[in-house]
C-alpha positions in Angstrom: -151.7 69.5 131.4 -149.9 66.5 130.7 -152.5 65.8 128.2 -152.3 68.9 126.5 -148.4 69.0 125.9 -148.6 65.1 124.8 -151.2 66.4 121.9 -148.8 69.0 121.1 -146.1 66.3 120.9 -147.8 64.2 118.5 -149.0 67.2 116.4 -145.5 68.4 116.0 -144.2 65.1 115.1 -147.0 64.4 112.9 -146.1 67.7 111.0 -142.4 66.8 110.6 -143.0 63.5 109.2 -145.6 64.8 106.6 -143.0 67.4 105.7 -140.3 64.9 105.3 -142.3 62.6 103.2 -143.4 65.5 100.9 -140.0 66.6 100.3 -139.1 63.1 99.7 -141.0 60.9 97.4 -143.5 63.4 96.2 -140.6 65.7 94.9 -137.9 63.2 93.8 
């Protein structure tokens, strides 16, 4: 269960980072 929660956390962080990068240099 701890491994699953960690996997979800990593997925969320990567998604947020991706959208932040996409909305930054890509649109700028």
